[in-house]
C-alpha positions in Angstrom: 22.3 2.6 1.6 21.2 5.0 3.7 19.0 3.8 7.1 17.1 5.9 9.6 15.7 4.8 12.6 14.9 6.3 16.0 16.3 5.6 19.6 14.9 6.3 22.8 17.4 7.9 25.4 16.8 6.4 29.0 19.3 8.4 30.5 19.7 12.0 30.7 22.9 13.2 28.5 24.7 16.5 29.3 24.7 17.2 25.1 21.6 17.5 23.8 21.3 16.6 20.5 19.2 19.0 18.2 17.0 16.3 16.5 16.0 15.2 20.3 12.1 14.7 20.1 10.1 15.8 23.0 8.7 12.5 23.3 12.3 11.1 23.6 12.9 9.4 20.8 15.8 10.4 18.5 17.1 10.3 15.0 19.7 7.8 14.2 20.9 7.5 10.4 23.8 6.1 9.1 25.2 4.7 5.6 25.7 1.2 5.1 29.3 1.7 2.6 30.7 -2.4 3.3 29.7 -6.0 3.2 31.8 -6.9 6.5 29.3 -7.5 9.4 31.7 -6.6 11.9 31.9 -3.2 10.4 28.7 -2.5 9.9 27.7 -3.5 13.5 30.3 -0.7 15.0 28.8 1.9 12.5 25.8 1.3 14.0 26.6 1.2 17.4 28.7 4.7 16.6 26.0 6.1 14.9 23.8 5.4 18.1 26.7 7.1 20.2 27.5 3.5 21.8 30.8 2.2 22.7 32.4 -0.2 20.6 36.0 -1.3 22.7 34.1 -4.6 23.0 33.8 -5.3 19.6 37.6 -3.6 18.3 38.9 -6.8 20.6 37.0 -8.9 18.3 38.3 -7.1 15.4 41.5 -8.1 16.1 41.1 -11.6 16.7 38.6 -11.7 13.9 41.8 -10.6 11.5 44.4 -13.6 13.0 41.9 -16.0 11.7 40.9 -14.5 8.4 40.9 -17.1 5.6 40.8 -16.7 2.2 37.3 -16.2 1.3 36.4 -13.5 4.5 36.2 -10.7 1.8 33.6 -12.8 -0.2 30.1 -12.0 0.3 27.9 -15.0 1.3 24.2 -15.3 0.6 21.8 -15.9 3.8 17.8 -15.6 2.9 16.0 -13.5 5.9 13.5 -15.2 7.8 11.3 -12.9 9.3 9.0 -13.9 12.4 5.8 -14.9 11.8 4.1 -11.6 13.5 6.0 -9.7 11.3 3.9 -11.1 8.3 0.9 -10.5 10.4 1.2 -6.7 11.2 2.7 -5.7 7.6 0.2 -7.6 5.2 2.9 -8.8 3.2 2.7 -12.4 2.1 4.4 -15.3 4.1 6.8 -17.2 1.4 7.1 -20.0 3.8 3.4 -20.5 4.4 2.7 -19.9 0.7 5.3 -22.7 -0.5 4.1 -25.2 2.0 0.5 -24.3 0.8 1.5 -25.0 -2.1 2.9 -28.2 -1.6 -0.1 -30.1 -0.1 -2.5 -31.2 -2.4 -5.1 -28.5 -2.8 -8.5 -29.8 -1.2 -12.2 -28.7 -2.8 -14.1 -26.3 -1.5 -16.7 -28.0 -0.2 -14.2 -30.3 2.0 -12.3 -27.4 2.7 -15.4 -25.7 3.9 -16.3 -28.7 5.7 -12.9 -28.6 8.4 -12.3 -24.9 8.7 -15.7 -23.6 8.6 -16.2 -24.1 12.8 -12.7 -22.3 13.4 -13.7 -19.9 11.2 -17.3 -19.7 12.8 -15.1 -19.2 16.2 -12.6 -17.1 15.5 -15.2 -14.7 14.2 -16.9 -15.1 17.3 -13.9 -14.0 19.3 -13.3 -10.8 17.2 -16.8 -9.1 17.5 -15.7 -7.2 20.7 -12.1 -6.1 18.2 -15.1 -5.2 15.1 -16.8 -3.4 17.6 -14.4 -1.4 19.1 -12.7 -0.8 15.5 -16.1 0.6 14.5 -16.1 3.0 18.0 -13.2 4.2 17.2 -13.7 5.2 13.9 -16.6 6.8 14.3 -15.1 9.0 17.3 -12.4 10.2 15.2 -14.5 11.2 12.1 -17.0 13.0 14.6 -14.4 14.7 16.4 -12.0 16.0 13.8 -14.5 16.1 10.6 -12.9 13.6 8.8 -14.7 12.1 5.5 -13.3 8.9 5.9 -10.7 6.6 7.4 -9.3 3.7 5.2 -6.8 1.1 5.1 -3.8 0.3 2.2 -3.8 -3.2 3.4 -6.1 -6.3 4.6 -4.5 -5.9 7.8 -6.4 -7.6 10.7 -8.7 -6.1 12.8 -6.6 -6.4 15.8 -3.9 -4.2 13.9 -6.4 -1.8 12.4 -7.8 -1.0 16.2 -3.8 -0.5 16.9 -3.6 2.0 14.7 -7.0 4.0 15.6 -5.7 4.1 19.3 -2.5 5.1 18.3 -3.7 7.7 16.6 -6.5 8.6 19.1 -4.0 9.1 21.9 -2.0 11.7 19.4 -5.3 13.4 19.5 -5.6 13.2 23.2 -2.0 14.1 24.1 -2.4 16.6 20.7 -5.6 17.8 19.8 -4.3 20.7 18.1 -2.1 18.8 15.8 -5.0 17.3 14.2 -7.2 20.0 13.3 -5.9 20.3 9.7 -7.2 17.3 8.6 -10.6 18.4 8.6 -12.2 17.3 5.8 -9.3 15.0 4.3 -9.7 10.8 4.4 -7.4 9.0 6.1 -5.3 6.3 5.0 -3.1 4.1 7.0 -0.1 3.0 4.4 3.6 2.2 4.3 4.5 6.0 3.8 3.3 9.5 5.5 2.6 11.4 3.1 -0.5 12.6 1.0 -1.1 10.4 -2.2 -2.8 12.3 -5.8 -6.6 11.8 -4.5 -5.7 14.8 -1.4 -6.1 11.4 0.8 -3.5 11.8 4.0 -1.7 8.6 4.5 -0.4 7.9 7.6 2.5 5.2 8.1 1.9 2.4 10.2 5.5 2.4 11.1 6.1 6.0 11.7 6.2 7.3 15.3 4.0 10.3 16.5 6.3 12.7 15.7 6.4 12.1 12.2 2.3 12.0 11.8 2.4 15.5 13.9 4.9 17.0 11.2 3.2 15.7 8.2 -0.6 17.3 9.8 1.5 20.7 10.0 2.7 20.5 6.6 -1.2 20.1 5.2 -1.9 23.7 4.1 1.7 23.3 1.9 0.3 19.6 0.1 -2.8 21.2 -0.5 -1.5 23.5 -2.6 0.5 21.2 -4.3 -2.7 19.3 -5.1 -4.5 22.8 -6.5 -0.8 22.6 -8.7 -1.4 19.4 -9.4 -5.1 19.8 -10.4 -4.0 22.6 -12.8 -1.0 20.7 -14.7 -4.1 18.0 -15.2 -6.0 20.2 -16.9 -3.4 21.9 -19.0 -2.5 18.5 -19.7 -5.9 17.3 -20.6 -6.2 20.4 -22.8 -3.0 19.9 -24.7 -4.0 15.9 -25.6 -7.5 16.1 -27.0 -9.1 15.7 -23.1 -7.5 12.7 -22.0 -7.4 12.0 -18.7 -4.6 12.1 -16.5 -4.8 8.9 -13.8 -3.2 9.7 -10.7 0.0 7.9 -8.8 -0.1 7.0 -5.0 2.7 10.2 -3.9 1.2 13.7 -4.9 5.0 15.2 -4.7 6.2 12.8 -6.8 3.2 13.2 -9.3 3.1 16.7 -9.5 7.1 16.3 -10.4 6.0 13.9 -12.7 3.1 16.3 -14.7 5.7 19.1 -14.4 8.1 17.3 -16.1 5.8 16.5 -19.4 4.0 19.4 -19.1 6.8 21.6 -20.0 8.1 18.6 -22.9 4.5 19.0 -24.4 4.8 23.1 -24.4 8.4 22.7 -26.8 6.3 21.4 -29.4 2.6 22.0 -29.8 0.6 19.1 -30.9 -2.4 18.7 -33.5 -5.0 17.0 -31.6 -8.9 18.0 -31.6 -9.8 19.3 -28.2 -12.0 15.9 -28.1 -10.7 13.8 -29.9 -9.1 11.5 -26.7 -11.9 12.3 -24.6 -13.1 9.7 -22.2 -9.3 8.0 -22.4 -7.0 7.8 -19.5 -3.1 7.9 -19.3 -0.9 6.9 -16.5 2.6 9.0 -16.1 5.6 7.0 -15.3 9.5 8.4 -14.8 11.3 6.2 -16.4 12.5 6.1 -20.2 10.2 3.2 -21.6 8.3 3.5 -25.1 5.1 4.3 -24.7 2.5 1.5 -24.4 -1.6 0.5 -24.2 -2.1 -1.3 -20.8 -5.0 -4.3 -21.4 -7.4 -2.4 -19.5 -7.2 0.3 -22.0 -5.1 3.2 -20.5 -1.8 4.3 -21.9 1.1 4.1 -20.2 3.5 7.2 -21.1 6.6 8.2 -20.0 7.3 11.2 -18.7 10.1 12.7 -21.1 8.2 11.2 -24.1 8.9 12.8 -27.5 5.9 15.3 -27.8 5.2 14.3 -32.1 6.1 10.4 -31.5 3.5 10.4 -28.5 1.0 12.0 -30.8 1.2 9.4 -33.1 0.9 6.5 -31.0 -1.8 7.9 -29.4 -4.1 8.3 -32.3 -2.8 5.3 -33.7 -4.5 3.4 -30.9 -6.9 5.8 -29.7 -9.5 3.1 -31.1 -8.0 0.1 -29.8 -8.1 1.9 -26.3 -11.6 2.9 -26.7 -13.1 -0.9 -26.9 -10.6 -2.4 -23.7 -12.1 0.7 -21.9 -15.4 -0.2 -22.7 -14.4 -4.0 -22.1 -13.5 -2.8 -19.0 -16.4 -0.8 -17.7 -18.7 -4.0 -18.2 -16.2 -6.3 -17.0 -16.6 -4.1 -13.8 -20.1 -3.6 -14.0 -20.6 -7.2 -14.1 -18.2 -8.1 -11.1 -20.3 -5.5 -8.9 -23.5 -7.6 -10.2 -22.2 -10.7 -9.3 -20.5 -9.9 -6.0 -23.9 -7.9 -4.9 -25.9 -11.2 -5.9 -23.2 -13.8 -3.8 -23.5 -12.3 -0.8 -27.6 -11.7 -1.1 -28.3 -15.5 -2.4 -25.2 -17.1 -0.2 -26.1 -14.7 3.0 -22.8 -13.9 3.4 -21.4 -11.1 6.1 -18.8 -9.6 3.0 -17.1 -11.0 0.0 -14.5 -9.2 -1.4 -11.2 -10.0 -3.6 -6.7 -9.7 -3.1 -5.9 -6.9 -6.0 -3.7 -9.5 -7.8 -7.5 -11.0 -8.2 -8.7 -9.6 -12.1 -12.5 -9.0 -12.6 -12.5 -11.5 -15.0 -11.5 -13.9 -12.3 -13.3 -13.1 -9.4 -16.6 -13.3 -12.1 -16.0 -16.5 -12.7 -15.4 -17.1 -9.2 -18.4 -16.0 -8.1 -20.9 -17.6 -10.6 -19.4 -21.0 -9.4 -19.9 -20.3 -5.8 -23.6 -19.3 -6.8 -24.0 -22.6 -8.9 -22.7 -24.7 -6.0 -24.4 -22.7 -3.1 -22.9 -24.1 -0.2 -24.8 -23.7 3.0 -21.5 -23.4 5.0 -20.4 -19.9 3.6 -23.6 -18.9 5.0 -22.6 -15.3 7.9 -19.1 -15.9 6.8 -16.8 -13.1 5.5 -15.1 -14.1 2.2 -12.2 -12.9 0.3 -11.6 -14.3 -3.0 -7.6 -15.4 -3.0 -5.0 -17.6 -4.7 -5.0 -19.9 -1.8 -6.8 -21.5 1.6 -6.7 -20.1 4.5 -8.2 -19.4 7.6 -7.1 -15.3 8.9 -6.6 -13.9 12.4 -10.6 -12.8 12.5 -12.4 -15.4 11.0 -12.3 -14.4 7.6 -11.8 -17.1 5.1 -9.8 -16.9 1.7 -10.4 -18.7 -0.9 -8.6 -19.4 -4.3 -10.3 -17.8 -7.3 -10.0 -21.3 -9.3 -11.0 -23.5 -6.5 -12.0 -27.2 -7.6 -15.2 -28.9 -7.3 
């Protein structure tokens, strides 16, 4: 496994590395070739140009104490600090286990016990929320951005930190952000551009990586135009079907190109509008074509064209029924969420991606029936567990008990 990270040079060095960054960082890359802890640590130290003489003594002493079991791999689960889960937005398995072991209370009891805490945290977060809105508006106005979004439900403090980092970069190097005009920025796990044309900024990346991405945006826009052309051609060959996007535009273009060449090798006999209104998502793996429960087709890019034609024709009617049901469910979900916000006087109501539209509809209907006055003025997120978030938002399970 190859790993790459950045270290800051704290002393002057005569032999300046070619990859030395102007910010004082230089990239360090190394490959893990073994499960041996000692050799791995020595490899890392050498990659960082750090001394390893003291490790050689440890190496010799370790060899004298080696046992028959020394070469066997051992399992030790990684226990991350709580701040890791708060920053990345990932779930804390230890916290979820503790919550699962505890007896789940009723919604009304849990609200009585936790509403004061949530209200206090929300009041304390108001300055941060105002600062977040100010920074977002300032960046959008100064660089003519369409919008700024987040891929995960990070807390307000972390969102502010991300915007402050981008704001510092704009002050230090304002020319770097010129290419962002007209784009939507999405803070995500990796830097790049998604298939929708939004610029994604990796929250773990340094300014140098962001600046390099901004310089490459013209080529990304050219790639997006080629991607749109391929989608139109595939739609024409497949009876008007729409090609859904994936996250990364580079990967999306590669998959579309492979699939388009595959289709061109054998012309299909499909009516130009026979599959209009349906959607297909392309995969790189070698699985079989299948129909998702939400009505879209999932097709491997290397699928045989004739087998694909038969599959699409045989499942088109079922796909239309499922798509119609999905659209009706999404409309019902939007209506009942709006009704909940207005009737219960909520500040906001959202859900975790893992909560389905049907689960959200059932949850909202029950909330409207109970009409708890303790929910007034709160930010509610429908999830699978109870939790009071750092900024006063409340997570409640969609199937809460009465």
